[in-house]
Backbone as CSV, one residue per row, in Angstrom:
resi,resn,N_x,N_y,N_z,CA_x,CA_y,CA_z,C_x,C_y,C_z
1,MET,12.536,-9.174,-9.882,13.104,-8.846,-11.149,14.298,-7.937,-10.894
2,LYS,15.382,-8.212,-11.519,16.581,-7.392,-11.362,16.887,-6.678,-12.676
3,LEU,17.502,-5.518,-12.546,17.959,-4.792,-13.729,19.428,-5.110,-13.922
4,MET,19.773,-5.544,-15.107,21.129,-6.016,-15.379,21.809,-5.092,-16.369
5,HIS,22.959,-4.629,-16.024,23.775,-3.761,-16.889,22.991,-2.563,-17.416
6,ARG,21.998,-2.125,-16.665,21.177,-0.965,-17.013,20.503,-1.103,-18.377
7,SER,20.453,-2.320,-18.933,19.840,-2.509,-20.243,18.791,-3.617,-20.277
8,TYR,18.823,-4.555,-19.334,17.975,-5.739,-19.410,17.326,-6.045,-18.067
9,PHE,16.131,-6.633,-18.155,15.498,-7.207,-16.975,15.961,-8.645,-16.855
10,LEU,16.132,-9.103,-15.646,16.445,-10.500,-15.388,15.405,-11.009,-14.395
11,PRO,14.299,-11.587,-14.895,13.260,-12.052,-13.980,13.732,-13.259,-13.182
12,ASP,13.366,-13.293,-11.914,13.682,-14.403,-11.019,15.156,-14.809,-11.057
13,PRO,16.062,-13.895,-10.715,17.491,-14.241,-10.726,17.814,-15.295,-9.666
14,THR,18.858,-16.054,-9.925,19.303,-17.062,-8.972,20.002,-16.388,-7.795
15,ALA,20.265,-17.154,-6.757,20.970,-16.634,-5.583,22.385,-16.179,-5.966
16,LEU,22.973,-16.794,-6.956,24.312,-16.410,-7.418,24.267,-15.092,-8.200
17,GLU,23.212,-14.892,-8.991,23.102,-13.696,-9.825,22.691,-12.454,-9.029
18,SER,21.821,-12.628,-8.047,21.249,-11.485,-7.319,22.263,-10.479,-6.785
19,PRO,23.319,-10.916,-6.077,24.242,-9.916,-5.528,25.041,-9.148,-6.585
20,LEU,25.050,-9.636,-7.806,25.810,-8.986,-8.870,25.021,-7.891,-9.574
21,LEU,23.734,-7.784,-9.277,22.854,-6.851,-9.980,22.546,-5.649,-9.105
22,PRO,22.624,-4.439,-9.664,22.544,-3.221,-8.856,21.151,-2.800,-8.405
23,THR,20.102,-3.266,-9.078,18.766,-2.788,-8.769,17.771,-3.935,-8.774
24,THR,16.856,-3.917,-7.818,15.800,-4.919,-7.738,14.451,-4.221,-7.796
25,VAL,13.545,-4.749,-8.611,12.161,-4.291,-8.637,11.307,-5.494,-8.275
26,VAL,10.508,-5.352,-7.220,9.625,-6.419,-6.774,8.190,-5.963,-6.989
27,ILE,7.424,-6.768,-7.699,5.998,-6.511,-7.892,5.275,-7.793,-7.522
28,ALA,4.437,-7.729,-6.494,3.647,-8.881,-6.063,2.183,-8.582,-6.353
29,LEU,1.519,-9.526,-7.022,0.117,-9.372,-7.382,-0.713,-10.412,-6.632
30,ASP,-1.924,-10.019,-6.224,-2.803,-10.964,-5.542,-3.589,-11.782,-6.568
31,GLU,-4.524,-12.591,-6.082,-5.289,-13.478,-6.974,-6.194,-12.723,-7.943
32,LYS,-6.424,-11.430,-7.708,-7.231,-10.612,-8.611,-6.351,-9.685,-9.463
33,ASP,-5.050,-9.965,-9.508,-4.072,-9.181,-10.256,-3.953,-7.741,-9.772
34,LYS,-4.241,-7.525,-8.506,-4.044,-6.203,-7.905,-2.725,-6.226,-7.141
35,ALA,-2.045,-5.101,-7.155,-0.733,-5.029,-6.501,-0.871,-5.119,-4.990
36,CYS,-0.077,-5.982,-4.386,0.006,-6.001,-2.928,1.391,-5.541,-2.483
37,LEU,2.325,-5.433,-3.423,3.658,-4.924,-3.091,4.331,-4.421,-4.362
38,VAL,4.880,-3.228,-4.289,5.737,-2.683,-5.348,6.924,-2.054,-4.636
39,ARG,8.124,-2.537,-4.950,9.316,-2.038,-4.260,10.503,-2.021,-5.213
40,GLN,11.315,-0.973,-5.086,12.573,-0.901,-5.830,13.694,-0.702,-4.833
41,ASP,14.695,-1.549,-4.934,15.903,-1.412,-4.125,17.045,-1.085,-5.063
42,GLY,17.818,-0.090,-4.732,18.940,0.314,-5.572,18.580,1.541,-6.384
43,MET,19.584,2.184,-6.905,19.389,3.452,-7.608,19.431,3.316,-9.117
44,GLY,19.623,2.117,-9.616,19.752,1.952,-11.061,18.433,2.034,-11.789
45,GLY,18.514,2.050,-13.078,17.347,2.051,-13.950,17.747,1.428,-15.266
46,LEU,16.896,1.542,-16.241,17.236,1.032,-17.562,17.675,2.177,-18.447
47,LYS,18.718,1.961,-19.169,19.289,2.975,-20.049,18.246,3.457,-21.056
48,GLY,18.021,4.765,-21.088,17.105,5.350,-22.048,15.634,5.255,-21.695
49,LYS,15.312,4.780,-20.482,13.915,4.651,-20.082,13.688,5.358,-18.762
50,GLY,12.550,6.033,-18.650,12.184,6.704,-17.416,11.525,5.737,-16.446
51,GLY,11.244,6.217,-15.258,10.678,5.390,-14.200,9.372,4.710,-14.568
52,GLU,8.464,5.449,-15.228,7.179,4.853,-15.601,7.363,3.743,-16.627
53,ASP,8.277,3.931,-17.559,8.532,2.905,-18.570,9.116,1.651,-17.932
54,VAL,10.039,1.833,-17.003,10.661,0.698,-16.317,9.610,-0.043,-15.506
55,LEU,8.806,0.693,-14.757,7.767,0.068,-13.941,6.749,-0.645,-14.827
56,GLY,6.370,-0.026,-15.940,5.421,-0.656,-16.859,5.942,-1.957,-17.424
57,GLU,7.206,-1.969,-17.794,7.815,-3.187,-18.336,7.894,-4.275,-17.265
58,ALA,8.276,-3.884,-16.053,8.345,-4.841,-14.951,6.948,-5.368,-14.617
59,TRP,5.942,-4.492,-14.663,4.573,-4.888,-14.354,4.075,-5.924,-15.365
60,LYS,4.328,-5.693,-16.651,3.910,-6.643,-17.683,4.588,-7.997,-17.481
61,ALA,5.858,-7.963,-17.119,6.583,-9.212,-16.865,5.990,-9.935,-15.657
62,ALA,5.627,-9.194,-14.623,5.030,-9.797,-13.421,3.681,-10.431,-13.758
63,GLU,2.863,-9.737,-14.548,1.563,-10.297,-14.933,1.743,-11.590,-15.734
64,GLY,2.704,-11.597,-16.644,2.978,-12.801,-17.429,3.448,-13.950,-16.554
65,ARG,4.301,-13.636,-15.598,4.822,-14.671,-14.688,3.700,-15.229,-13.818
66,VAL,2.796,-14.367,-13.352,1.663,-14.819,-12.540,0.779,-15.772,-13.355
67,ARG,0.480,-15.407,-14.611,-0.333,-16.283,-15.462,0.332,-17.644,-15.643
68,GLU,1.634,-17.615,-15.873,2.385,-18.853,-16.071,2.344,-19.730,-14.817
69,LEU,2.577,-19.128,-13.657,2.572,-19.890,-12.410,1.181,-20.406,-12.062
70,ARG,0.150,-19.590,-12.328,-1.228,-20.052,-12.069,-1.573,-21.249,-12.943
71,SER,-1.139,-21.224,-14.179,-1.389,-22.333,-15.085,-0.728,-23.609,-14.567
72,ILE,0.503,-23.486,-14.113,1.223,-24.651,-13.572,0.517,-25.176,-12.333
73,LEU,0.091,-24.276,-11.449,-0.619,-24.698,-10.231,-1.952,-25.359,-10.563
74,ASP,-2.688,-24.783,-11.501,-3.975,-25.368,-11.896,-3.806,-26.778,-12.461
75,GLU,-2.789,-26.952,-13.289,-2.525,-28.277,-13.871,-2.136,-29.292,-12.807
76,SER,-1.374,-28.850,-11.823,-0.919,-29.779,-10.789,-2.046,-30.186,-9.836
77,CYS,-3.102,-29.392,-9.771,-4.235,-29.689,-8.871,-5.280,-30.575,-9.540
78,GLN,-5.115,-30.850,-10.824,-6.112,-31.656,-11.529,-5.751,-33.118,-11.519
């Protein structure tokens, strides 16, 4: 997930978009939704939000993305 213009999250940016964004937040969850990796690269943040708020928002987005991907994988295995 990248932070864009200090105001927006951009989940799963393309290879073209990534170098243009100042901050990256990576949250990897295992099959039990427990964190196996949390990393921030860059010094940016979201305008008007503290670190916990930014991490919380990124975490919720990661959980949603995991559910979406698991659903796609489950459907493809049937």
